[in-house]
N, C-alpha and C positions, 0 to 999 in steps of 0.2 A: 585475370576478370572473374575465370569462373569461382575464387574464393570470394569474391565480394557479395556474387550471386547467390552463396551458400547461405554468408553469415549475413545477410541485409540485415535491415531493421525488422519485415517478418519473422524473420528466423529466431533472432533476438527476443523477443516478444515472448516466444514458446520457449526460450531457456530461464531466461528471468522469473517466468510463472512459474515452471518448475523446481527453481530456487527457492521462491518464497513457499510453495507448500512443504515444500524439504525443510525450511525452516520450522516451519509451523507444525510438521508432526515430531520433528527434535525436543522443541519447546512444549508439548502436551506428553512427549514418552518422558522428560524431565520434571515435569510438574506430578506425573504417574509415579515417576521412581522416587521423588521426594517427601509425597504423599504418605505410600507405603513403607516409608524410610521412620518416619514419625508415627505411624500407626505401630512398627515395630518396638518403639523407643517406650511409645506408651502400656504397651504390654506387658515388655521388661519392668516397669515399674511397678506395675501393677502386680508382678509374681513376684517382685523383691519384697517388696509390705511389707507381708504376711511373716515372713522371716526377720525382718527388723521389729518389727510389734509384736513378737511372741514373748519377748521378755516381760514387756510390757502388762501384757495382757494376765501373764501369770500373776502379778502382782497384784492387780485389780478382781482376779478371782479370788488371791487368798483374804483379801479384806471384805470379799463380800459383794455382793450384789444391791449396792447400796445405790439408792434412785440420786440422782444428778438434780443442782437446785432446781427448783420449777416444776419437779413432779414427774420429768420424765428421764429415761436412760440417755447414755450419752451418746448412744446411735442412734436414738432418735433426735438428740441436739444437735446434730450434725447438719451442715446446711449448705444446700447444692450452692456449687459455687460458678466462677467462669474458667474456662481453660486458658492458660496462660505459656502454656506449653506449643505451641505451633511452631512449624516453619512459615517462613514468608511467604514461600511460593502455594502453602496449603492454606493460609490466609488471606492471600488475594484470591485462590480458589472459591473458597467460600464466600466470602466480602463481594464477587460480581457478581455473581449471576449469570443466567443465559443473555442478558447485553454485555454483560463484558465482555463473556466470548465472540461474540456480534463483534466488537468494538477490536479485539484480536485479531479474527479475521481481517478487517481492515485496515489493521497497519499492517499485515503481512502484502494485500494487495499495493499497497501505498509504497512501502518497502521494494519491489517489484517493479514497480510504475516509475519510480525516480529512478532506479538504477538504471533501467531501460532507459530511459527521456536522457541520463547524464551521455549516456554509452554513444547516443544516436546523437543529441546535438553536438555534436563537434564540427567544426568548423571542415575539415579533412572528411567528412562524410556528407553533409552538406554540398560541397566544392570539392570534389578528389583532381590536388594539382595534376595528377596526369593526367586526369580528363579532359583537363584545361589544356593541356601543353600538345596531347596528340589530337584535340579537336583544330586547335588553330592550323597546328601544320598541315592537318588535311585541306582544310578551306584554303590556305596557302596554293596546296598541291590542286584547289580545283577537284579534288575527291568529294564532290558532294554526298555522293551516296555511302563512300565508308566514312563519313563523316557523321549522316545519319547512321547508320549501322553502328557506331561505336558509340553515339549515345543512347541508341535504344536499346544495348545490353546493358549501360551503367544503371545500377539501382537508385542513385542518389537525387536528390533535388535538381541539382544542375540536369543531371542526363537526361533527367524526363522533360522537364520544360526546353532542354534544346531540340529535343527528338519529339516533341509537339511542334516546336518552330518548321524542322524542317522536313516534317511530314505534308508541310501544306505549302512549301517553298515556290513550288510549282505553281501556285496561284497568285503568286505575288508577295510582297513586305506585306502590305498589311494585314492579307491574311494570314501570313505566317506568324504575325507578332498576335492576331490574335488568337490561334490558335494557343503559341504559348502560352497566353495568359488564361487561357481556358483549362491547361496541364495544372498550371499554377495554383489556381484554385482549385479543384478536386484534391491537389499532395495539400494542400491548407486545410482543407473540411479534414482530409483524412487526420493529420496529424494535430488540430485540434479535437477531434472526438478522440484522440487516442490519454492528450493531455487529461481530458475534459473528467475522464474518469477520477485523477487527481485531487479535482475542485468536491467530484463527487465526495470521496473521502472527507476531505476538510468542511463539507459542508452537515452530511448525515453524523459522525460521527459525536459532534456533542447532541445531536438528536437522541441517539442511542444511549448518550448517558444522562440523558434525560427522562426520559422511558426508565433505566435504571434507578436512578432519581426516587422518581414516584413511585416505584415500585416497594423500593426501600422504605419510603415513608409510609405505603401501607401496612407494610409488615411490621413496621413498628407500633402503628395504632392499632390494627388488630392484636398485637398483645397487650394493649392497654384495654382493647372492647373485651379481650377474655380472660380476664385478670378479676377474681372478685374481692382482690385487697390491690395495695400498691405494688405494681409489678417492679423489680429488680434492676437494676440500673442498667447488668449488664445485657438484658434480655434485651431490652431497648434499643442497645448498642448495637444490636447483630442488623436491623435494618436500617439505622443510621449511618452503619460499615457500608452499606450496600449501595445506600443513597449519597453518598460524598467518594465510593472510591468509583464506580461507575461517572460521576460526573469529572473526575481528575482524569479515569483514563481516556474519557472520550475527549477532554482538553489535551494532554497530552501525545493525542493525534490526528488531532485536526490543524494544531500550530503549525506544525510541522507542515504538514500538508498543505494549508493557508502560503507559508513563505515557500516553501517550495513550489507550488502553481503559478505565483508570480516570478518568479525566478527565472522559471522556466519556460514561461510565455514570453516574459522580454528575449532569453536567447532565442527563442523560437523566431520573433519579428526579426530581430538584428538580420538573424543567417538568411532566411527567404529574403532582405532586403539586400544583403549583400550576393545572393545567389542570382536576385533577379538584374542587379546590376553588373554585373559578371557579365550574364547571359546576354544580354545586350551589349555590353562592348562584342564579343565575339561575333556577334550576327550583324550589326550596326555597317558594315560594309556592303549589304544587302539591300542600307537606305536607298529609298528612290528606284527600285525595282518595279516593273508593274507588271499588271497581269498579263500577259502574252492573249493578243486576238485573238478569237477565234477565226478559222480559215477558210474565206470565202468557196466555195465553188464555183468552177472556170464556166464560163459563158459556152 
């Protein structure tokens, strides 16, 4: 029983948040390492370029400094162009922008919450078989105090609602059932708050993607506004990349969140319904029990 108390749902919540933060740190480290590797490759290519072009440069020097067609030198004729030797992670880093990192953080929250709910919303966690058997044995032996202590020490949904029932049994069956319903409602509310985080991620991730879309379009139009001539397509593509990539990232996070939320809510409702039926079956022997009449003073 002590192991269940140590590894209950509240403790598991902290473990999965820590796991999500660890994964986030690992991904950021990988991203920085890939960016550094890409920069090193670029520097190596720049360092090797003069040696490769040494012989053509000498041949051009022998021919003389003839101007290029159009009246300019060859260096003046060089046109700045897009960089195509980017690592995928580096490209995502540049295209995502600040809202992309917000979506990334939400994705790790989603992973942590989905993992925690999958581990917690299991039939054995909601209705432990050992608790059902031990509680029924104590009721058959009319050890009601022992049954109450057993249910009180258990951290499962069934254990909590049984403890709520037994704590008010002395006031009668109807009062005890009301106590069980109150505890069930409190536990349901706590579970709903936890599961609602998944719904929150599914709602806000597309909105963050939309913010990134607006930022990317503003950036693209800013390039047009600042250009005195027709802007290069690859310059406009930087803003359009941000607009499309953040929208994609928001949808990639939101769709699993919405699907996961629906499945988990259905699972939660089913487990709570079954736990309520099991609890009512265990305490049905007390049906008809009336509240004891108050003692009257002797004349």
